[in-house]
ZADO-659158 format. One record per residue (C-alpha): residue number from 1; residue in one letter; y, x, z. Coordinates in steps of 0.25 Angstrom, whole numbers, padded with zeros to 4 digits, m for minus. Layout:
+-----+------+-------+-------+-------+
|  nr | rest |    c2 |    c1 |    c3 |
+-----+------+-------+-------+-------+
| NUM |    a |     Y |     X |     Z |
...
+-----+------+-------+-------+-------+
% end
This chain:
+-----+------+-------+-------+-------+
|  nr | rest |    c2 |    c1 |    c3 |
+-----+------+-------+-------+-------+
|   1 |    m | m0085 |  0170 | m0111 |
|   2 |    d | m0078 |  0157 | m0109 |
|   3 |    e | m0085 |  0150 | m0097 |
|   4 |    r | m0082 |  0136 | m0103 |
|   5 |    l | m0088 |  0140 | m0116 |
|   6 |    c | m0100 |  0146 | m0109 |
|   7 |    s | m0102 |  0134 | m0100 |
|   8 |    i | m0102 |  0124 | m0113 |
|   9 |    a | m0112 |  0133 | m0119 |
|  10 |    l | m0121 |  0133 | m0107 |
|  11 |    s | m0121 |  0118 | m0106 |
|  12 |    q | m0126 |  0118 | m0121 |
|  13 |    i | m0138 |  0126 | m0118 |
|  14 |    s | m0147 |  0113 | m0119 |
|  15 |    k | m0160 |  0119 | m0113 |
|  16 |    i | m0154 |  0123 | m0099 |
|  17 |    s | m0154 |  0112 | m0089 |
|  18 |    l | m0142 |  0108 | m0081 |
|  19 |    h | m0149 |  0113 | m0068 |
|  20 |    d | m0152 |  0127 | m0075 |
|  21 |    l | m0137 |  0127 | m0080 |
|  22 |    k | m0132 |  0124 | m0066 |
|  23 |    h | m0141 |  0135 | m0060 |
|  24 |    i | m0137 |  0145 | m0071 |
|  25 |    l | m0122 |  0143 | m0068 |
|  26 |    d | m0124 |  0143 | m0053 |
|  27 |    v | m0130 |  0157 | m0055 |
|  28 |    a | m0121 |  0163 | m0066 |
|  29 |    h | m0108 |  0157 | m0061 |
|  30 |    s | m0103 |  0156 | m0076 |
|  31 |    a | m0108 |  0151 | m0090 |
|  32 |    s | m0101 |  0162 | m0097 |
|  33 |    v | m0109 |  0173 | m0090 |
|  34 |    l | m0122 |  0167 | m0095 |
|  35 |    f | m0117 |  0168 | m0110 |
|  36 |    e | m0112 |  0182 | m0107 |
|  37 |    n | m0126 |  0186 | m0103 |
|  38 |    q | m0134 |  0177 | m0112 |
|  39 |    t | m0143 |  0188 | m0116 |
|  40 |    d | m0147 |  0190 | m0101 |
|  41 |    i | m0144 |  0177 | m0094 |
|  42 |    q | m0154 |  0180 | m0083 |
|  43 |    a | m0146 |  0191 | m0078 |
|  44 |    v | m0135 |  0181 | m0075 |
|  45 |    v | m0145 |  0170 | m0070 |
|  46 |    p | m0158 |  0177 | m0065 |
|  47 |    d | m0165 |  0164 | m0062 |
|  48 |    i | m0162 |  0157 | m0074 |
|  49 |    n | m0172 |  0147 | m0080 |
|  50 |    p | m0179 |  0155 | m0091 |
|  51 |    n | m0178 |  0142 | m0100 |
|  52 |    a | m0163 |  0143 | m0098 |
|  53 |    v | m0163 |  0157 | m0102 |
|  54 |    n | m0170 |  0154 | m0115 |
|  55 |    a | m0161 |  0142 | m0118 |
|  56 |    f | m0149 |  0150 | m0116 |
|  57 |    k | m0154 |  0161 | m0126 |
|  58 |    l | m0157 |  0150 | m0136 |
|  59 |    e | m0144 |  0141 | m0135 |
|  60 |    s | m0133 |  0150 | m0129 |
|  61 |    q | m0126 |  0154 | m0143 |
|  62 |    h | m0127 |  0140 | m0148 |
|  63 |    a | m0122 |  0134 | m0135 |
|  64 |    l | m0110 |  0144 | m0136 |
|  65 |    e | m0106 |  0139 | m0150 |
|  66 |    i | m0106 |  0124 | m0145 |
|  67 |    a | m0098 |  0129 | m0133 |
|  68 |    k | m0087 |  0135 | m0142 |
|  69 |    y | m0085 |  0122 | m0149 |
|  70 |    e | m0085 |  0114 | m0137 |
|  71 |    l | m0075 |  0123 | m0130 |
|  72 |    d | m0066 |  0123 | m0142 |
|  73 |    y | m0067 |  0108 | m0142 |
|  74 |    a | m0064 |  0106 | m0128 |
|  75 |    e | m0051 |  0115 | m0129 |
|  76 |    s | m0046 |  0108 | m0141 |
|  77 |    k | m0047 |  0094 | m0133 |
|  78 |    d | m0042 |  0100 | m0119 |
|  79 |    i | m0056 |  0097 | m0113 |
|  80 |    k | m0059 |  0106 | m0101 |
|  81 |    v | m0072 |  0113 | m0101 |
|  82 |    l | m0076 |  0114 | m0087 |
|  83 |    n | m0087 |  0125 | m0084 |
|  84 |    f | m0096 |  0124 | m0072 |
|  85 |    f | m0087 |  0134 | m0064 |
|  86 |    d | m0073 |  0128 | m0069 |
|  87 |    v | m0065 |  0124 | m0057 |
|  88 |    s | m0063 |  0110 | m0064 |
|  89 |    y | m0077 |  0108 | m0065 |
|  90 |    p | m0081 |  0096 | m0056 |
|  91 |    d | m0085 |  0103 | m0043 |
|  92 |    r | m0094 |  0091 | m0038 |
|  93 |    l | m0101 |  0091 | m0051 |
|  94 |    r | m0104 |  0106 | m0051 |
|  95 |    e | m0112 |  0104 | m0038 |
|  96 |    c | m0122 |  0096 | m0046 |
|  97 |    h | m0135 |  0103 | m0051 |
|  98 |    d | m0134 |  0097 | m0065 |
|  99 |    a | m0119 |  0099 | m0067 |
| 100 |    p | m0114 |  0102 | m0081 |
| 101 |    v | m0111 |  0116 | m0085 |
| 102 |    v | m0098 |  0112 | m0092 |
| 103 |    l | m0089 |  0100 | m0092 |
| 104 |    f | m0079 |  0095 | m0103 |
| 105 |    y | m0067 |  0088 | m0096 |
| 106 |    l | m0055 |  0081 | m0102 |
| 107 |    g | m0045 |  0076 | m0092 |
| 108 |    n | m0036 |  0080 | m0080 |
| 109 |    a | m0043 |  0075 | m0068 |
| 110 |    n | m0048 |  0085 | m0057 |
| 111 |    l | m0063 |  0084 | m0057 |
| 112 |    n | m0063 |  0091 | m0044 |
| 113 |    t | m0054 |  0081 | m0037 |
| 114 |    c | m0056 |  0077 | m0023 |
| 115 |    k | m0063 |  0064 | m0025 |
| 116 |    v | m0071 |  0060 | m0037 |
| 117 |    i | m0080 |  0048 | m0039 |
| 118 |    s | m0088 |  0042 | m0050 |
| 119 |    i | m0089 |  0028 | m0053 |
| 120 |    v | m0101 |  0023 | m0062 |
| 121 |    g | m0108 |  0010 | m0065 |
| 122 |    t | m0114 |  0002 | m0076 |
| 123 |    r | m0108 |  0001 | m0091 |
| 124 |    h | m0110 | m0014 | m0090 |
| 125 |    c | m0100 | m0016 | m0078 |
| 126 |    s | m0096 | m0030 | m0073 |
| 127 |    q | m0082 | m0035 | m0070 |
| 128 |    y | m0086 | m0032 | m0055 |
| 129 |    g | m0088 | m0017 | m0059 |
| 130 |    k | m0075 | m0016 | m0067 |
| 131 |    d | m0068 | m0022 | m0055 |
| 132 |    i | m0074 | m0012 | m0045 |
| 133 |    c | m0070 |  0000 | m0054 |
| 134 |    r | m0056 | m0005 | m0054 |
| 135 |    l | m0054 | m0010 | m0040 |
| 136 |    f | m0062 |  0002 | m0034 |
| 137 |    i | m0054 |  0013 | m0041 |
| 138 |    s | m0041 |  0006 | m0039 |
| 139 |    d | m0044 |  0005 | m0024 |
| 140 |    l | m0049 |  0020 | m0024 |
| 141 |    q | m0036 |  0024 | m0030 |
| 142 |    r | m0028 |  0019 | m0018 |
| 143 |    y | m0035 |  0029 | m0009 |
| 144 |    y | m0038 |  0041 | m0019 |
| 145 |    p | m0030 |  0040 | m0032 |
| 146 |    d | m0036 |  0054 | m0036 |
| 147 |    v | m0051 |  0051 | m0035 |
| 148 |    l | m0057 |  0055 | m0048 |
| 149 |    i | m0066 |  0043 | m0054 |
| 150 |    v | m0077 |  0048 | m0063 |
| 151 |    s | m0086 |  0040 | m0072 |
| 152 |    g | m0092 |  0040 | m0086 |
| 153 |    l | m0083 |  0033 | m0096 |
| 154 |    a | m0094 |  0023 | m0099 |
| 155 |    y | m0093 |  0008 | m0101 |
| 156 |    g | m0093 | m0001 | m0088 |
| 157 |    i | m0090 |  0005 | m0074 |
| 158 |    d | m0087 |  0019 | m0080 |
| 159 |    i | m0075 |  0015 | m0088 |
| 160 |    n | m0070 |  0005 | m0078 |
| 161 |    a | m0070 |  0016 | m0068 |
| 162 |    h | m0062 |  0025 | m0077 |
| 163 |    k | m0052 |  0014 | m0081 |
| 164 |    a | m0050 |  0010 | m0066 |
| 165 |    a | m0047 |  0025 | m0063 |
| 166 |    l | m0037 |  0026 | m0074 |
| 167 |    d | m0030 |  0013 | m0070 |
| 168 |    s | m0029 |  0018 | m0055 |
| 169 |    n | m0024 |  0031 | m0060 |
| 170 |    m | m0036 |  0039 | m0055 |
| 171 |    p | m0043 |  0050 | m0062 |
| 172 |    t | m0056 |  0047 | m0069 |
| 173 |    v | m0066 |  0056 | m0077 |
| 174 |    g | m0076 |  0051 | m0087 |
| 175 |    v | m0089 |  0059 | m0088 |
| 176 |    l | m0093 |  0058 | m0103 |
| 177 |    a | m0108 |  0058 | m0108 |
| 178 |    h | m0103 |  0065 | m0121 |
| 179 |    g | m0094 |  0076 | m0127 |
| 180 |    m | m0078 |  0075 | m0126 |
| 181 |    d | m0077 |  0072 | m0141 |
| 182 |    r | m0080 |  0057 | m0139 |
| 183 |    i | m0078 |  0046 | m0129 |
| 184 |    y | m0090 |  0036 | m0126 |
| 185 |    p | m0088 |  0025 | m0126 |
| 186 |    a | m0077 |  0025 | m0136 |
| 187 |    l | m0071 |  0013 | m0130 |
| 188 |    h | m0067 |  0021 | m0118 |
| 189 |    r | m0059 |  0032 | m0126 |
| 190 |    q | m0046 |  0027 | m0121 |
| 191 |    v | m0050 |  0027 | m0106 |
| 192 |    a | m0056 |  0041 | m0108 |
| 193 |    s | m0043 |  0046 | m0114 |
| 194 |    n | m0035 |  0040 | m0102 |
| 195 |    m | m0045 |  0047 | m0093 |
| 196 |    t | m0042 |  0061 | m0098 |
| 197 |    n | m0027 |  0059 | m0093 |
| 198 |    r | m0032 |  0054 | m0079 |
| 199 |    g | m0046 |  0060 | m0077 |
| 200 |    g | m0054 |  0065 | m0088 |
| 201 |    l | m0067 |  0065 | m0096 |
| 202 |    l | m0078 |  0074 | m0093 |
| 203 |    t | m0091 |  0078 | m0100 |
| 204 |    e | m0102 |  0089 | m0101 |
| 205 |    y | m0105 |  0086 | m0115 |
| 206 |    i | m0100 |  0094 | m0127 |
| 207 |    t | m0094 |  0087 | m0140 |
| 208 |    g | m0103 |  0080 | m0149 |
| 209 |    t | m0112 |  0075 | m0137 |
| 210 |    t | m0114 |  0060 | m0138 |
| 211 |    p | m0115 |  0050 | m0127 |
| 212 |    e | m0131 |  0050 | m0126 |
| 213 |    r | m0137 |  0042 | m0114 |
| 214 |    i | m0142 |  0055 | m0107 |
| 215 |    n | m0128 |  0060 | m0107 |
| 216 |    f | m0123 |  0049 | m0099 |
| 217 |    l | m0134 |  0051 | m0089 |
| 218 |    r | m0130 |  0066 | m0088 |
| 219 |    r | m0115 |  0063 | m0087 |
| 220 |    n | m0118 |  0055 | m0075 |
| 221 |    r | m0121 |  0067 | m0067 |
| 222 |    i | m0107 |  0072 | m0069 |
| 223 |    i | m0101 |  0059 | m0065 |
| 224 |    a | m0109 |  0059 | m0052 |
| 225 |    g | m0108 |  0074 | m0050 |
| 226 |    m | m0093 |  0076 | m0051 |
| 227 |    s | m0090 |  0064 | m0041 |
| 228 |    d | m0090 |  0063 | m0026 |
| 229 |    c | m0097 |  0049 | m0027 |
| 230 |    t | m0102 |  0040 | m0038 |
| 231 |    i | m0099 |  0025 | m0037 |
| 232 |    v | m0107 |  0015 | m0044 |
| 233 |    v | m0100 |  0002 | m0048 |
| 234 |    e | m0110 | m0006 | m0055 |
| 235 |    s | m0124 | m0002 | m0060 |
| 236 |    a | m0137 | m0009 | m0064 |
| 237 |    s | m0150 | m0005 | m0058 |
| 238 |    h | m0150 |  0007 | m0068 |
| 239 |    g | m0140 |  0015 | m0075 |
| 240 |    g | m0131 |  0027 | m0077 |
| 241 |    s | m0123 |  0024 | m0064 |
| 242 |    l | m0135 |  0025 | m0055 |
| 243 |    v | m0139 |  0038 | m0062 |
| 244 |    t | m0125 |  0043 | m0058 |
| 245 |    a | m0127 |  0038 | m0044 |
| 246 |    d | m0140 |  0045 | m0043 |
| 247 |    l | m0134 |  0058 | m0048 |
| 248 |    a | m0123 |  0057 | m0038 |
| 249 |    t | m0133 |  0055 | m0027 |
| 250 |    s | m0140 |  0067 | m0032 |
| 251 |    y | m0127 |  0075 | m0031 |
| 252 |    h | m0125 |  0071 | m0016 |
| 253 |    r | m0113 |  0062 | m0020 |
| 254 |    e | m0110 |  0048 | m0015 |
| 255 |    v | m0114 |  0036 | m0023 |
| 256 |    m | m0107 |  0023 | m0020 |
| 257 |    a | m0109 |  0009 | m0027 |
| 258 |    f | m0102 | m0004 | m0028 |
| 259 |    p | m0112 | m0015 | m0024 |
| 260 |    g | m0113 | m0028 | m0033 |
| 261 |    r | m0119 | m0041 | m0033 |
| 262 |    v | m0134 | m0041 | m0031 |
| 263 |    y | m0138 | m0048 | m0044 |
| 264 |    d | m0128 | m0041 | m0053 |
| 265 |    k | m0135 | m0031 | m0063 |
| 266 |    y | m0124 | m0021 | m0062 |
| 267 |    s | m0123 | m0020 | m0047 |
| 268 |    e | m0138 | m0018 | m0045 |
| 269 |    g | m0137 | m0003 | m0046 |
| 270 |    c | m0126 | m0002 | m0036 |
| 271 |    n | m0133 | m0011 | m0026 |
| 272 |    r | m0146 | m0003 | m0027 |
| 273 |    l | m0138 |  0010 | m0025 |
| 274 |    i | m0132 |  0004 | m0012 |
| 275 |    i | m0145 | m0002 | m0007 |
| 276 |    a | m0153 |  0011 | m0009 |
| 277 |    q | m0142 |  0018 | m0002 |
| 278 |    k | m0139 |  0027 | m0014 |
| 279 |    a | m0124 |  0022 | m0014 |
| 280 |    i | m0114 |  0018 | m0005 |
| 281 |    a | m0109 |  0004 | m0007 |
| 282 |    i | m0094 |  0003 | m0009 |
| 283 |    q | m0084 | m0008 | m0012 |
| 284 |    n | m0070 | m0001 | m0013 |
| 285 |    a | m0063 |  0013 | m0012 |
| 286 |    e | m0063 |  0013 |  0003 |
| 287 |    d | m0078 |  0012 |  0003 |
| 288 |    l | m0079 |  0024 | m0006 |
| 289 |    i | m0068 |  0032 |  0002 |
| 290 |    n | m0076 |  0029 |  0015 |
| 291 |    a | m0089 |  0033 |  0009 |
| 292 |    m | m0084 |  0046 |  0004 |
| 293 |    c | m0076 |  0049 |  0017 |
| 294 |    w | m0064 |  0051 |  0009 |
| 295 |    e | m0050 |  0052 |  0017 |
| 296 |    n | m0037 |  0047 |  0013 |
| 297 |    t | m0028 |  0058 |  0018 |
| 298 |    l | m0029 |  0074 |  0019 |
| 299 |    l | m0030 |  0083 |  0031 |
| 300 |    n | m0015 |  0086 |  0031 |
| 301 |    n | m0012 |  0071 |  0033 |
| 302 |    k | m0022 |  0070 |  0044 |
| 303 |    t | m0018 |  0082 |  0053 |
| 304 |    n | m0005 |  0083 |  0061 |
| 305 |    d |  0003 |  0095 |  0057 |
| 306 |    g | m0009 |  0104 |  0056 |
| 307 |    q | m0014 |  0100 |  0070 |
| 308 |    m | m0028 |  0104 |  0065 |
| 309 |    d | m0024 |  0119 |  0066 |
| 310 |    l | m0021 |  0117 |  0080 |
| 311 |    f | m0035 |  0114 |  0084 |
| 312 |    v | m0044 |  0120 |  0073 |
| 313 |    e | m0044 |  0134 |  0069 |
| 314 |    l | m0046 |  0136 |  0054 |
| 315 |    s | m0049 |  0148 |  0046 |
| 316 |    e | m0041 |  0151 |  0033 |
| 317 |    d | m0053 |  0147 |  0024 |
| 318 |    e | m0055 |  0134 |  0032 |
| 319 |    t | m0040 |  0131 |  0030 |
| 320 |    k | m0042 |  0133 |  0015 |
| 321 |    i | m0053 |  0122 |  0015 |
| 322 |    i | m0045 |  0112 |  0023 |
| 323 |    k | m0033 |  0114 |  0013 |
| 324 |    i | m0043 |  0111 |  0001 |
| 325 |    l | m0048 |  0098 |  0008 |
| 326 |    q | m0033 |  0094 |  0011 |
| 327 |    e | m0031 |  0094 | m0004 |
| 328 |    c | m0044 |  0085 | m0005 |
| 329 |    d | m0050 |  0078 |  0007 |
| 330 |    d | m0064 |  0077 |  0001 |
| 331 |    k | m0070 |  0090 | m0006 |
| 332 |    q | m0083 |  0094 | m0010 |
| 333 |    i | m0088 |  0108 | m0005 |
| 334 |    n | m0089 |  0114 | m0019 |
| 335 |    s | m0075 |  0110 | m0022 |
| 336 |    i | m0070 |  0117 | m0009 |
| 337 |    v | m0078 |  0129 | m0014 |
| 338 |    n | m0071 |  0129 | m0027 |
| 339 |    d | m0057 |  0127 | m0021 |
| 340 |    t | m0059 |  0139 | m0011 |
| 341 |    g | m0066 |  0148 | m0020 |
| 342 |    w | m0076 |  0151 | m0008 |
| 343 |    n | m0091 |  0151 | m0009 |
| 344 |    y | m0099 |  0138 | m0005 |
| 345 |    s | m0104 |  0144 |  0008 |
| 346 |    k | m0090 |  0148 |  0013 |
| 347 |    v | m0084 |  0134 |  0010 |
| 348 |    s | m0096 |  0127 |  0016 |
| 349 |    s | m0095 |  0136 |  0029 |
| 350 |    l | m0080 |  0133 |  0030 |
| 351 |    l | m0082 |  0118 |  0028 |
| 352 |    f | m0093 |  0118 |  0039 |
| 353 |    e | m0083 |  0125 |  0049 |
| 354 |    l | m0072 |  0115 |  0045 |
| 355 |    e | m0082 |  0103 |  0047 |
| 356 |    m | m0086 |  0109 |  0061 |
| 357 |    k | m0071 |  0109 |  0064 |
| 358 |    g | m0070 |  0095 |  0061 |
| 359 |    i | m0060 |  0097 |  0049 |
| 360 |    v | m0069 |  0093 |  0037 |
| 361 |    s | m0081 |  0084 |  0035 |
| 362 |    i | m0091 |  0084 |  0025 |
| 363 |    t | m0094 |  0071 |  0017 |
| 364 |    g | m0105 |  0068 |  0006 |
| 365 |    g | m0107 |  0078 | m0005 |
| 366 |    a | m0102 |  0090 |  0003 |
| 367 |    h | m0088 |  0085 |  0003 |
| 368 |    y | m0078 |  0089 |  0013 |
| 369 |    r | m0066 |  0082 |  0019 |
| 370 |    l | m0056 |  0084 |  0030 |
| 371 |    v | m0058 |  0077 |  0043 |
| 372 |    k | m0047 |  0067 |  0048 |
+-----+------+-------+-------+-------+
% end
């Protein structure tokens, strides 16, 4: 059976929690094998929650009917259906315990590019917030023009971050709280269209899904989960951007915030994050780069005609990992596992050896980079 079809169907079984779905896929390694063995799903996942077994029996056939329609719609609109094991599925997001079973993606940006940041904030942003988006992203472009900028296409900081990325010719992805058959708010339709040519639109929701409040809260986990760090630009004392920041922290990702004036309503959330040491205060792109331990150059620009080989003996496998890091000087361990095709234990062991040899260093969120 088509893995995409079965992944969509699995996501539509409403009485199975995201946590249980993640566990089922971790054990089964495939959505299609579940439907191929739907009469005895416990043979595939022995420790499956009994409630999940019942839900699967009751809902699987209807879920497949929904999935067939969604797959046809996606193919007719050139929308990519990214199942959990698809190489294009965001590796960073896959690590999260509540990652979606399937994603619908319209665009051309690499969701697993070396550096991904999310920029979030209030829907009622001031000119100060707009200026930060424009100046910060323009500044960042001078250092790293290929950083992927992720946000939620909402009013305020979100749309200003997307626009600033497009103006700086940087890729930007909007995570939607509804299906791909609509754009909300409609006022952002043209920006969304432009983003599909320089970035993309991403959602876990099927067509017909309306932008309900709960959907916005759920989509925040995707914004935080697919990013190396979340940057809060302006926020009141409560709001969705602070939820996104909390989610990023729970995923062991960095959180940063732009401070504002003490008595400004929409700087209160950022200032409190910084005071509580839940976020690093930043003022510009260089602050972000330093906090993330990003480098400007690759290893082949830092060594002199392969002198490293004169002093350090490297195995063939270690050399392969170094070549991967030469292509991207900051990479998450699960991305390296995906690139090599090796298991997690082997990659972890090799990275440890390279760290002991002083060739790589580890940064936040199990990211590895080459040492100068």
